[in-house]
N, C-alpha and C positions, 0 to 999 in steps of 0.2 A: 459789554471789556468794559473792562477795570482803567477807570478814569482820573487820571493822578489829581489830588489839587498844589500848590505848590509847598517846594520842602520834608515833598513822600518821599516814602522805598516801596517797593512790593517786590514780589519773589515769588513768579507761578509756575504753579506744576504744571506741566502744559497737556498731560495728559491728563488731567481732569478734565481738559473743558473740552467743548464740543466741537467738529468741523460740519462749518458751514459751504452750501455750492459759491463759486464766485459768483459773480457780478458780470464779470470782464472775461470769464468763453468755460468752456463746459470742459469735463473733466478732469477740472480744480479743486481744488477744495481747502478753506481755510482754517484756520487758527487767530481771536482775535484775543494778544497778549496782553495790550493793555494800549491810552494815548496818553502825554504827557504834554504841556503845552499844544504846539503844531504836528507834536510826533508819534505814531504809531509804529506796531510791533506788532508782527504777525509768523503763525510759524504757518505757513503753503503746502500744500502735494500738486504732482501734475500724478495723472493716472500716464499709465502706460499711452503716449502717442496723443498726445494731449500740448495743445499747444497755443498758446495769445498773439491775437491778430496783430499787425503791425501798428504797432504807441512812438507816441513822443513824449519823452517824460517836460513834466511842465514845471516841476521840482526835484531835486535829487533824488536818490533811493540809491538802498544799499542790500546787497544781498548775501549772506551765507551759504555754500553752500553741507547739508547738512550727510544725505544717503541719495543714493541714485546718480543720478546725470542731466543737468541742466545742455543744453544744447541753445548757445546764444550769435545769432548769425552764422552761423558756421563752425564753432570757437565749442568743442566738449569740454563741462565741464563738472566736476567731479569732487569728493569731499574735501573738506580744504579751503574750496576755492572759492572766490571772494568777488564780487561786480559791484562795483560803484561807478552810478553812473547822473553825468552833469544835468542841471536844467536848462532843455531842449534839444539830450542831445534821443536817440532814434533809436526804437527797439525792435526789428526786425527777423525775422524767423526768431522767433524763442518755443523750442520747444523740448519733450521732452520720448524718449522711442523706448524707456525702460522705466519709465517713473521717477521721481525724486520728489523725496523733502529742501528748505530750505528755510534759512529767519533770514525776514524782510524787513527790515525799518525806513518809510518814504514817512510823508507829509501829510498829515487825515482833512 
């Protein structure tokens, strides 16, 4: 993952980045884009049927759905949907029946 120094900017072609298995859930893969300060950006892929365990956000998290469908707490989110979670919020029943890709920004 690219770690930016202060006052720096970087453009990344995510097609050139390798997928790595998530340490959080099976069937979930991650491309690490960059870190700056305390923030990181990733592209996340859910295989069909993958799901996250129930978890609490210790810090804010931003998700933008790019492709497919992500289900969060019973709400179906497709391309163009965004989710912003504040510190202390809890994600229950986060999964994808058909698979999806999303951009994720959270604290490193």
